[in-house]
C-alpha positions as CSV (number, residue, x, y, z in Angstrom):
1,X,-39.7,30.5,56.7
2,X,-40.9,32.3,53.6
3,X,-39.4,35.6,52.2
4,X,-42.4,37.6,53.2
5,X,-42.5,36.3,56.9
6,X,-38.8,37.1,57.0
7,X,-39.2,40.6,55.8
8,X,-42.1,41.4,58.3
9,X,-40.0,40.2,61.1
10,X,-37.1,42.3,60.1
11,X,-39.5,45.5,59.9
12,X,-40.9,44.7,63.3
13,X,-37.3,44.4,64.7
14,X,-36.4,47.8,63.2
15,X,-39.4,49.5,64.9
16,X,-38.2,48.4,68.3
17,X,-34.6,49.0,67.6
18,X,-35.4,52.6,66.6
19,X,-36.2,53.4,70.1
20,X,-33.4,51.3,71.8
21,X,-30.4,51.9,69.4
22,X,-28.6,55.1,68.0
23,X,-28.9,56.0,64.4
24,X,-25.5,54.7,63.2
25,X,-26.3,51.3,64.7
26,X,-29.7,51.3,62.8
27,X,-27.8,51.8,59.5
28,X,-25.6,48.7,60.2
29,X,-28.8,46.7,61.0
30,X,-30.4,47.9,57.7
31,X,-27.4,46.8,55.8
32,X,-27.4,43.3,57.4
33,X,-31.1,42.9,56.6
34,X,-30.6,43.7,53.0
35,X,-27.8,41.2,52.8
36,X,-30.0,38.5,54.3
37,X,-32.8,39.2,51.8
38,X,-30.4,39.1,49.0
39,X,-29.2,35.6,50.2
40,X,-32.8,34.3,50.5
41,X,-33.6,35.4,46.8
42,X,-33.2,32.6,44.2
43,X,-30.6,33.3,41.6
44,X,-31.0,32.0,38.0
45,X,-28.1,32.2,35.7
46,X,-28.8,34.2,32.7
47,X,-27.3,33.2,29.3
48,X,-27.0,35.9,26.7
49,X,-28.9,34.8,23.6
50,X,-26.9,33.9,20.7
51,X,-27.0,36.6,18.1
52,X,-29.1,35.4,15.2
53,X,-26.9,37.3,12.8
54,X,-23.8,35.1,13.9
55,X,-25.8,31.8,13.5
56,X,-26.9,32.9,10.0
57,X,-23.4,33.9,9.0
58,X,-22.1,30.4,9.8
59,X,-24.8,28.7,8.0
60,X,-24.1,30.7,5.0
61,X,-20.4,29.9,5.2
62,X,-21.2,26.2,5.3
63,X,-23.4,26.5,2.3
64,X,-20.9,28.5,0.5
65,X,-18.1,25.9,1.1
66,X,-20.4,23.0,-0.1
67,X,-21.4,24.9,-3.2
68,X,-17.7,25.6,-4.1
69,X,-16.8,22.0,-3.7
70,X,-19.6,21.0,-5.9
71,X,-18.8,23.6,-8.5
72,X,-15.0,22.6,-8.5
73,X,-15.9,18.9,-9.1
74,X,-16.7,17.6,-12.6
75,X,-19.4,15.0,-12.7
76,X,-18.3,12.8,-15.7
77,X,-20.5,10.4,-17.5
78,X,-19.3,6.7,-17.4
79,X,-16.6,6.0,-20.0
80,X,-16.4,9.6,-21.0
81,X,-12.6,10.0,-20.2
82,X,-9.7,7.7,-20.8
83,X,-6.1,7.8,-19.7
84,X,-2.9,6.1,-21.1
85,X,0.3,5.8,-19.1
86,X,3.6,4.2,-18.8
87,X,6.2,3.7,-16.0
88,X,8.5,1.3,-14.2
89,X,7.6,-1.5,-11.9
90,X,9.1,-4.7,-10.2
91,X,7.4,-6.5,-13.1
92,X,9.2,-4.6,-15.8
93,X,8.1,-1.8,-18.1
94,X,4.6,-0.9,-17.1
95,X,1.8,0.2,-19.5
96,X,-1.7,1.1,-18.4
97,X,-5.1,2.3,-19.8
98,X,-7.9,3.6,-17.6
99,X,-11.4,4.9,-17.9
100,X,-14.0,6.3,-15.5
101,X,-17.1,4.2,-14.3
102,X,-18.6,6.6,-11.8
103,X,-17.5,9.2,-9.2
104,X,-15.7,6.7,-7.1
105,X,-14.6,4.0,-9.5
106,X,-12.1,3.7,-12.5
107,X,-11.3,0.6,-14.6
108,X,-7.8,-0.1,-15.4
109,X,-6.0,-2.5,-17.6
110,X,-2.2,-3.2,-17.1
111,X,0.7,-4.9,-18.9
112,X,4.2,-5.4,-17.9
113,X,7.2,-6.7,-19.8
114,X,10.9,-7.0,-19.4
115,X,13.7,-9.1,-21.0
116,X,17.3,-9.0,-20.0
117,X,20.3,-11.3,-20.5
118,X,23.8,-10.8,-19.0
119,X,26.7,-13.3,-19.8
120,X,29.3,-11.5,-17.9
121,X,28.5,-12.6,-14.4
122,X,31.1,-14.2,-12.1
123,X,30.1,-15.6,-8.6
124,X,31.2,-18.2,-6.2
125,X,33.7,-19.6,-8.6
126,X,31.2,-19.9,-11.6
127,X,30.9,-18.1,-14.8
128,X,27.2,-17.4,-15.1
129,X,24.8,-16.4,-17.9
130,X,21.4,-15.3,-16.5
131,X,18.1,-14.4,-18.2
132,X,15.1,-12.5,-16.7
133,X,11.9,-12.8,-18.6
134,X,8.9,-10.9,-17.3
135,X,5.5,-10.7,-18.9
136,X,2.1,-10.0,-17.2
137,X,-1.2,-8.6,-18.1
138,X,-4.2,-7.9,-15.8
139,X,-7.0,-5.6,-14.8
140,X,-8.1,-3.8,-11.6
141,X,-10.8,-1.7,-10.1
142,X,-9.6,1.5,-8.6
143,X,-11.8,2.7,-5.7
144,X,-11.4,6.3,-4.6
145,X,-13.0,6.8,-1.3
146,X,-12.5,10.6,-1.6
147,X,-13.0,11.5,-5.3
148,X,-11.3,14.8,-5.2
149,X,-8.1,13.3,-3.8
150,X,-5.6,10.7,-5.2
151,X,-5.8,8.0,-2.5
152,X,-7.1,4.7,-3.9
153,X,-7.5,0.9,-3.1
154,X,-7.3,-1.4,-6.1
155,X,-8.3,-5.0,-6.1
156,X,-7.5,-6.7,-9.2
157,X,-6.5,-9.9,-11.2
158,X,-3.6,-11.0,-13.3
159,X,-4.9,-13.0,-16.3
160,X,-1.5,-13.7,-17.9
161,X,1.8,-14.3,-16.1
162,X,5.0,-15.7,-17.7
163,X,7.5,-14.3,-15.1
164,X,10.8,-16.5,-14.7
165,X,14.4,-16.4,-14.3
166,X,16.9,-18.9,-15.9
167,X,20.8,-19.4,-15.6
168,X,23.5,-21.5,-17.1
169,X,26.8,-21.7,-15.1
170,X,30.3,-23.3,-15.8
171,X,32.9,-23.6,-13.0
172,X,36.2,-21.9,-13.0
173,X,39.4,-24.1,-12.7
174,X,39.7,-25.5,-9.2
175,X,36.1,-24.7,-8.1
176,X,34.1,-27.1,-6.1
177,X,30.3,-27.2,-5.2
178,X,28.4,-28.8,-2.4
179,X,25.1,-30.7,-2.6
180,X,23.2,-31.3,0.7
181,X,21.2,-34.5,1.1
182,X,19.4,-35.1,4.4
183,X,21.7,-32.7,6.3
184,X,24.8,-34.3,5.0
185,X,27.1,-32.2,2.6
186,X,28.7,-33.9,-0.4
187,X,31.5,-31.9,-2.1
188,X,32.1,-32.4,-5.8
189,X,35.1,-31.2,-8.1
190,X,34.5,-30.9,-11.8
191,X,36.8,-33.3,-13.6
192,X,39.4,-31.2,-15.5
193,X,40.3,-34.1,-17.8
194,X,36.9,-34.1,-19.4
195,X,36.2,-30.5,-19.4
196,X,37.3,-30.1,-23.1
197,X,35.1,-33.0,-24.4
198,X,32.3,-33.1,-21.8
199,X,32.4,-29.8,-19.8
200,X,30.7,-29.6,-16.5
201,X,27.6,-27.3,-16.6
202,X,24.7,-26.2,-14.3
203,X,21.3,-25.4,-15.7
204,X,18.6,-23.9,-13.5
205,X,15.1,-22.3,-14.0
206,X,13.1,-20.4,-11.5
207,X,9.3,-19.9,-12.1
208,X,7.6,-16.9,-10.7
209,X,4.2,-17.9,-11.9
210,X,2.9,-20.8,-9.9
211,X,-0.6,-19.3,-10.3
212,X,-0.6,-18.0,-13.9
213,X,-3.9,-16.4,-13.0
214,X,-3.5,-14.5,-9.6
215,X,-5.5,-12.0,-7.4
216,X,-3.8,-8.7,-6.8
217,X,-4.3,-6.0,-4.1
218,X,-2.8,-2.6,-4.2
219,X,-2.9,0.9,-2.9
220,X,-1.5,4.1,-4.2
221,X,-1.8,7.7,-5.0
222,X,-2.8,9.5,-8.1
223,X,-6.2,9.6,-9.8
224,X,-5.5,9.4,-13.6
225,X,-9.0,10.6,-14.5
226,X,-9.3,14.3,-13.0
227,X,-12.4,15.0,-11.0
228,X,-11.6,18.6,-10.3
229,X,-12.7,21.1,-13.0
230,X,-9.4,23.1,-12.8
231,X,-7.6,19.8,-13.5
232,X,-9.8,19.0,-16.5
233,X,-9.0,22.4,-17.9
234,X,-5.3,23.0,-17.0
235,X,-3.6,19.6,-16.3
236,X,-4.1,16.2,-18.0
237,X,-0.9,14.8,-16.5
238,X,-0.8,12.7,-13.4
239,X,2.2,10.8,-11.8
240,X,0.6,7.8,-10.2
241,X,2.3,5.7,-7.5
242,X,1.3,2.2,-6.5
243,X,2.4,-0.5,-4.0
244,X,0.9,-4.0,-3.3
245,X,1.2,-7.6,-3.8
246,X,0.2,-10.3,-6.4
247,X,-0.9,-13.7,-5.0
248,X,1.1,-15.8,-7.5
249,X,2.2,-18.5,-5.1
250,X,5.8,-19.5,-4.0
251,X,8.5,-19.5,-6.7
252,X,9.2,-23.0,-8.1
253,X,12.4,-24.5,-9.1
254,X,11.5,-26.0,-12.4
255,X,14.9,-27.2,-13.2
256,X,18.1,-27.9,-11.6
257,X,20.2,-29.9,-13.8
258,X,24.0,-30.9,-13.7
259,X,25.7,-32.4,-16.6
260,X,29.4,-33.4,-17.0
261,X,31.8,-35.3,-14.8
262,X,32.8,-34.6,-11.2
263,X,35.1,-36.3,-8.6
264,X,36.0,-36.1,-5.0
265,X,38.7,-33.8,-3.5
266,X,41.4,-36.3,-4.5
267,X,40.3,-36.5,-8.1
268,X,39.0,-40.0,-7.7
269,X,35.7,-41.7,-7.9
270,X,34.5,-39.6,-10.8
271,X,30.9,-39.9,-11.9
272,X,28.7,-38.6,-14.7
273,X,26.5,-36.2,-12.7
274,X,23.5,-36.6,-15.1
275,X,23.6,-40.4,-15.1
276,X,25.0,-41.7,-11.7
277,X,22.1,-42.7,-9.4
278,X,23.8,-41.4,-6.2
279,X,24.6,-38.0,-7.7
280,X,21.2,-37.6,-9.2
281,X,19.7,-38.3,-5.6
282,X,21.9,-35.7,-4.1
283,X,20.8,-33.2,-6.9
284,X,17.2,-34.0,-6.2
285,X,17.6,-33.5,-2.5
286,X,19.3,-30.3,-2.8
287,X,16.6,-29.0,-5.2
288,X,13.9,-30.1,-2.6
289,X,15.7,-28.2,0.1
290,X,15.9,-24.9,-1.8
291,X,12.2,-25.4,-2.8
292,X,11.3,-25.6,0.9
293,X,13.2,-22.4,1.6
294,X,11.2,-20.7,-1.0
295,X,7.7,-22.0,-0.1
296,X,6.9,-19.1,2.5
297,X,7.2,-16.5,-0.2
298,X,3.7,-16.9,-1.7
299,X,3.3,-13.2,-3.0
300,X,5.1,-11.1,-5.6
301,X,5.7,-7.6,-4.6
302,X,4.1,-4.9,-6.7
303,X,5.8,-1.3,-6.8
304,X,5.3,1.1,-9.7
305,X,5.4,4.7,-10.6
306,X,5.0,6.5,-13.8
307,X,3.2,9.2,-15.8
308,X,-0.4,9.2,-17.3
309,X,-2.2,11.5,-19.8
310,X,-6.0,11.8,-19.9
311,X,-8.4,13.2,-22.4
312,X,-12.2,13.3,-22.9
313,X,-13.9,11.1,-25.3
314,X,-17.6,11.9,-24.4
315,X,-19.7,14.7,-22.9
316,X,-19.6,15.6,-19.3
317,X,-22.6,15.8,-17.0
C-alpha cells in the first residue's frame, strides 16, 4: 500500500469516527495516525558536510611541514664535504675518512692498528709472553635510508688484514702438560735435568686472517656528513657507533711447536719433543683438535665507537 492510499484511508476513517466517538478519542486516533505516517516515511541519514575551511587548514599544515623539512635539509654536491675521525674498535685504534656521494650514500675508508706485548703472564703453570698484532685497512659504503637521521647499513671490504696473536711459554718447576691424540691423553713432564742447557719451550701462533681480503657488513648510528642545515652551521662533531662482522674465515693455528726434553711422571723415558716421532705425532694431533674447535668461528666481530669532524671542501646545492 502506498503512502497516499494509506492517508486517504485514515481520512475516511476519521470522517466516520467523528460521528461515533467523542472528541478526546478522536485526538488519540489522530496521534496514532501521525505516528503511522512517520513510520512509513523513508529516513535518509544526513551527514553534515565537512567544513571546507578545516580541510584547507590541514592541507596547509601538511605543506608547511614538508616545506620546513626541505628547508632544514642541506642538499650537498657529491664529494663536497669530508670528515675525519678516530676511535676504538675490536681491531685496535680506528681511523676513518668519509665523503658524501649523494643524499643517501657516503663513501668511507677505514684503518685499524694495535700492537701489544706482555711478558708478565702466568697461567696453568706456565710463564707466558704474548703478542697481539692487529693491522687492517678497508672501505665501505654507508647507506642512510633516512638521510636526516643517523641509522645506516654499511657493506664493505677489507683489502689488508694482518691480524694475529703469538705466544711463547716456559713451564714452571713441577708443571706437566697433556697432549690428546685420538681421544687418548698423554702427560708430559719437562726434564729438569736439561732445563739449563736445553730448556723446554712452547711456541704458538694464531692467525686471524685466513681471508686477507674479506667482506664486511655492519650497521650503526651517526652520519659523519651532516644533512641538516643547523648541523652544518652549529656542529661539525659526530660520535658514530658501529657493530657488525668481517667474514675473515676461521682462525688458523699457524704454529704449535714444542722444543726441549720431557719425560713421563716417573722422570723416565725422556724424549726430545722436537725430534721424537711419537711426540711429534701427539703434537700434530693436538693441533688438529684445537683447529677443529676453532673452525665454526668464521667471522671476526666488529665493534667501534669514536668521534668525527666534518668540513666543507666544495659548494652546496
